[in-house]
C-alpha positions, 0 to 999 in steps of 0.5 A, spaced: 405 514 955 405 517 948 411 514 945 409 507 948 403 507 944 407 509 938 412 503 939 406 499 940 403 501 933 409 501 929 410 493 932 403 492 930 404 495 923 411 491 922 408 485 924 402 486 919 407 488 913 411 481 915 405 477 914 403 480 908 409 479 905 409 472 907 402 471 904 404 474 898 410 469 897 406 463 898 401 466 893 407 467 888 409 459 887 412 458 894 412 451 896 412 445 892 409 444 885 402 442 885 400 439 878 393 440 879 393 447 880 392 450 873 396 457 875 402 452 875 402 452 868 404 459 865 408 465 864 408 472 867 401 471 870 398 468 864 396 460 865 392 455 862 384 455 862 385 463 863 380 467 858 384 470 852 382 477 853 385 477 861 391 473 858 393 479 853 391 484 858 397 481 863 402 479 857 401 486 853 404 483 847 407 488 842 404 484 836 399 478 836 396 475 830 391 469 831 388 464 826 384 458 826 388 452 824 382 449 821 378 454 817 384 459 817 380 465 819 383 470 823 380 472 830 381 478 834 382 477 842 375 480 843 372 475 838 376 469 842 374 472 849 367 470 847 368 463 845 369 464 837 374 459 834 375 452 834 382 451 835 386 458 834 393 459 834 396 465 836 403 468 835 405 473 840 411 478 840 413 480 847 419 485 846 423 480 841 421 474 844 415 470 840 410 466 844 405 461 841 398 460 844 393 455 842 386 458 844 379 454 844 372 457 846 376 463 849 381 459 854 388 458 853 389 451 851 397 451 850 403 456 851 409 455 848 416 459 849 423 458 846 428 462 842 428 467 847 434 472 847 438 472 853 437 479 854 429 477 855 430 471 859 429 474 866 422 477 863 418 471 861 418 467 867 414 461 870 409 462 875 414 458 880 420 463 877 423 459 872 427 463 867 429 461 860 437 459 861 436 457 868 440 451 870 436 444 871 438 444 878 434 450 879 428 447 875 428 441 880 429 446 886 422 449 883 419 443 880 421 437 884 424 431 880 421 429 873 422 424 868 426 425 862 433 428 860 432 432 854 425 434 855 423 434 862 415 433 863 411 434 869 404 432 869 397 433 873 391 430 871 389 436 867 395 439 865 402 438 863 409 442 863 415 440 858 421 443 859 427 443 853 434 442 856 440 443 852 447 443 856 444 443 863 440 449 861 432 450 860 432 452 853 424 452 852 417 451 855 411 448 853 404 448 857 398 444 855 391 442 857 390 434 856 
């Protein structure tokens, strides 16, 4: 009788684990591309519309410099998180890779990534799991069909994703709010 209870407990435990894994896969970009979901437009857990403080806590750049494009005033992450700065550009260094962001009223408006060292390519992936230097076929598998050959565009009503293509490989990303 005791072994029967143990078996039943293990069966339920395994079923719960499988359900959690399936739910987790759905939440991490599984399924078809949703052009209206702002989380589709970003890398490594940062996405358009997210507060800059939360984004920097997730991305953990080794260096970050922010400057307002109009006034040329420098800003800290904490200042921007509270809404300071009209149109602030940020240059971030993540390992050896430069990530450029635009921040307005404390929220990410644009995320740009290019010139990634091949060794760092797997480190900075999109929400759907696309890495730099992945093939066009992999991009289409994850995002679906789109317009463009050298610059492929996926567009929703509020957001746009651009992927630069060279030699059948993705060589840069850009995510923008419209």
